[in-house]
Residue, then its C-alpha position, 0 to 999 in steps of 0.5 A: m500500500t502506498l503512503a498516499a493510499a494509507l493516508g486517504i489522499s487522492v492523487v490526481s494527474p495535473a493533466a486530468a480533465e474535469t467534466t461537468t454536465r448540466r441538464d435543462r428543462v424540455g420545452d423552455a425554448p423552440a425545439s431547434v434551440d432547446l438545449l437538453r444537456v450540455t457537457y463541459q470539459h476542461d483539459r488541454d481544450l475547453s469543450q462543450q457538447v450540446r444535445v438539442r431537442n430538434l437541431d436544425h440549420q437555423a440554430n446558433i450554438y454558443l459557448f461562453l468562457g470566462t473567469r469565475r465572475m464572468s467579468p467582461q474584461s475576460k470573456y470569450t464567445a465561441r459560436v458554431w453554426k451551419d452555413g449551407g453544408d459547412v459547419k462554421r465556427r468563430l472565437q471572439v473576445s469581449t471587452v468592457e465596451g462590448p463585442g470585441e475582436m475576432v481571435p485567430c484560433p485555427d485549431m478550434r474544432a466543431t461538429w454538427r450532427p443533426q441526426a443525433s441532435r448534437v453539436s460540439v465545440s472545442v477551443p484550445r487553451t492556447c487561443v484564450e487567456l484564462p486562469r485554471v478555473v473557468t466559467m463555462e455556459g451554453f447558449s443557443i438562438r435561431d438565425r431568424d431571431l437574431p439580433s433579437v434574443e427573445r427566443f433562446d435557451r441557456v444552460r446554467r453556468a459551471l465552474v470547470s477547472r483543469r486539475 
């Protein structure tokens, strides 16, 4: 028996990922943007996998990334949407003044699977300047509802750390 086991100490690798899942009510938004479950993961990348009630081409899926208090000085928005047959993705940093500039992030990945009603996005930590503990929040809205945000869905925030 190791000393750590004898003392009841758990040893976690520094590269271990934390994963948190949040569930949301069914029917609290239009079906194409009704988020049912969001799984956030923080390791080398900051990732979100979203299950939507009835995903279609009108949805825009967002992942908000920020510090514990989600201060505007340190907030990033990853957006994933479908444009024709292509899955588009964009990373933007927000500032106190409002929506900020685009952040080059060529390794950002996204998938759009309408048959499974799932969207995923993964932002490498090299693209963002955030601490070890990050607030992650899922959000969705339909194209035709932009720029108004009357019909949207949001999933409760989660603090997710990289151990």
